[in-house]
C-alpha positions as CSV (number, residue, x, y, z in Angstrom):
1,M,3.9,2.8,5.2
2,K,2.8,3.7,9.7
3,V,-0.4,2.4,10.4
4,M,-2.5,4.2,13.3
5,K,-4.2,1.9,15.6
6,I,-7.0,3.7,17.4
7,I,-10.0,2.2,19.4
8,S,-13.3,4.3,19.7
9,K,-15.1,3.2,23.1
10,N,-18.1,5.6,22.3
11,I,-19.3,8.3,19.8
12,E,-17.1,11.0,21.5
13,D,-13.9,8.8,20.7
14,T,-15.1,8.4,17.4
15,E,-15.6,12.6,16.5
16,K,-12.3,12.7,18.6
17,I,-10.8,10.6,16.2
18,A,-12.2,12.3,12.9
19,K,-11.1,15.7,13.9
20,D,-7.7,14.5,14.4
21,F,-7.4,12.7,11.5
22,L,-8.8,16.0,9.7
23,N,-6.1,17.9,11.2
24,K,-3.4,15.7,9.6
25,I,-5.0,14.5,6.2
26,L,-2.2,15.3,3.8
27,A,-4.1,16.7,0.4
28,F,-2.7,15.6,-2.9
29,P,-1.7,17.7,-5.5
30,K,-3.7,17.9,-9.0
31,Q,-6.2,15.0,-7.6
32,A,-8.7,14.6,-5.1
33,T,-7.7,14.2,-1.5
34,L,-9.4,10.9,-1.1
35,V,-10.1,8.3,1.6
36,A,-11.2,4.8,1.3
37,L,-13.2,3.4,4.6
38,Y,-13.3,-0.2,4.7
39,G,-15.3,-2.2,7.4
40,N,-18.5,-4.7,7.4
41,L,-21.9,-3.4,7.7
42,G,-22.9,-1.7,10.6
43,A,-18.8,-1.0,11.3
44,G,-19.4,2.8,11.8
45,K,-18.1,3.8,8.2
46,T,-20.8,6.3,8.1
47,T,-20.8,7.4,11.9
48,F,-17.4,8.3,11.2
49,T,-17.9,10.6,7.8
50,Q,-21.1,12.2,10.0
51,S,-18.3,12.9,12.5
52,L,-16.0,14.5,9.7
53,G,-18.6,16.5,8.6
54,K,-19.2,18.2,11.8
55,H,-15.7,18.9,12.1
56,L,-16.0,20.5,9.0
57,G,-18.9,22.7,9.5
58,I,-21.7,20.9,7.8
59,K,-24.6,22.1,9.3
60,R,-27.2,19.5,7.4
61,K,-27.1,15.8,8.3
62,V,-24.5,13.5,6.3
63,N,-26.4,10.8,5.8
64,S,-25.3,7.2,4.4
65,P,-25.7,7.7,0.5
66,T,-26.6,3.9,0.1
67,F,-29.6,4.5,-2.4
68,V,-28.2,7.8,-3.9
69,I,-24.4,6.1,-4.3
70,M,-23.3,9.8,-4.0
71,K,-23.7,13.2,-1.9
72,K,-21.8,16.3,-2.2
73,Y,-21.6,18.9,0.8
74,L,-19.9,22.2,0.6
75,I,-17.5,22.9,3.2
76,K,-15.2,26.0,3.6
77,N,-11.5,24.6,4.7
78,N,-8.4,26.2,3.6
79,K,-7.6,22.4,1.9
80,H,-11.2,21.6,0.3
81,K,-14.3,23.1,-0.7
82,N,-16.6,19.6,-1.5
83,L,-16.9,17.0,0.7
84,I,-18.2,13.5,-1.8
85,H,-19.3,10.9,0.5
86,I,-19.9,7.8,-2.1
87,D,-21.7,4.3,-1.0
88,A,-19.9,2.0,-3.8
89,Y,-21.9,-1.3,-2.0
90,R,-24.2,-1.9,-4.4
91,L,-21.6,-0.8,-7.6
92,K,-20.8,-3.9,-9.8
93,N,-17.5,-2.3,-11.1
94,E,-15.9,1.0,-11.9
95,K,-17.7,1.7,-14.4
96,D,-20.5,2.0,-12.3
97,L,-18.4,4.5,-10.5
98,E,-17.7,6.6,-14.0
99,N,-21.4,6.8,-15.0
100,L,-21.3,9.2,-12.0
101,G,-18.6,11.5,-13.4
102,W,-15.7,10.2,-11.1
103,A,-13.1,11.4,-13.5
104,E,-13.9,14.7,-13.0
105,I,-14.6,13.8,-9.2
106,I,-10.8,12.3,-9.0
107,S,-9.3,15.1,-10.5
108,N,-10.6,18.1,-9.0
109,P,-8.2,18.8,-5.8
110,D,-11.2,20.9,-4.2
111,N,-12.8,17.5,-3.1
112,L,-12.1,15.5,-0.1
113,I,-13.8,12.4,-0.8
114,F,-14.8,9.7,1.3
115,I,-15.8,6.2,-0.6
116,E,-17.4,3.1,1.5
117,W,-17.4,-0.1,0.3
118,P,-13.7,0.8,-1.9
119,E,-13.2,-2.9,-2.9
120,N,-15.6,-2.9,-4.9
121,V,-14.2,-0.2,-7.3
122,P,-10.9,-0.8,-6.8
123,K,-9.3,0.0,-10.1
124,A,-10.8,3.5,-9.8
125,L,-9.0,4.3,-6.9
126,P,-5.8,6.4,-7.3
127,K,-2.5,5.2,-6.3
128,K,-1.9,7.5,-3.8
129,H,-4.9,7.7,-1.2
130,H,-5.8,7.6,2.5
131,K,-6.8,4.3,3.7
132,I,-9.0,3.5,7.0
133,K,-10.5,0.0,8.0
134,I,-13.1,-0.3,11.2
135,S,-14.1,-3.1,12.8
136,H,-15.9,-4.3,16.0
137,T,-13.6,-5.8,19.1
138,K,-14.5,-8.2,20.9
139,E,-15.7,-5.7,23.8
140,S,-18.2,-4.1,21.2
141,Y,-16.0,-0.8,20.6
142,R,-14.9,0.2,17.7
143,S,-11.2,-0.3,16.1
144,F,-10.0,1.9,13.3
145,E,-6.7,1.5,11.3
146,I,-5.1,4.5,9.3
147,K,-3.1,4.3,6.6
């Protein structure tokens, strides 16, 4: 599996990374397109998702779903109809995700799902999904590893 490594020095770089990722993202037949976002607190997972939302034409602010766990946004593009943003930070395991209707969410090819803290629900992730690891660099930039 090919890994792309990209450094973001500012929000404009992150927005460009998000736009380029959207242009290259592969939709999966018969299931939602899932992107697992890995990174420590404050790494930039929500900022990246906000940038994606901007490029998807979402007018309202894409906020962190930390306290509500999941937010849904309508989008209009040729691959997807819904952006589902999930923060699994407070989830104990996959059963907590099932309570949100995970089976229906992940089986709908109209859904583009971004899940933060996927390591808390690893058994719920389908075999085919995209992975992005965001981390701080020594220069206080952000490093993106995209698989």
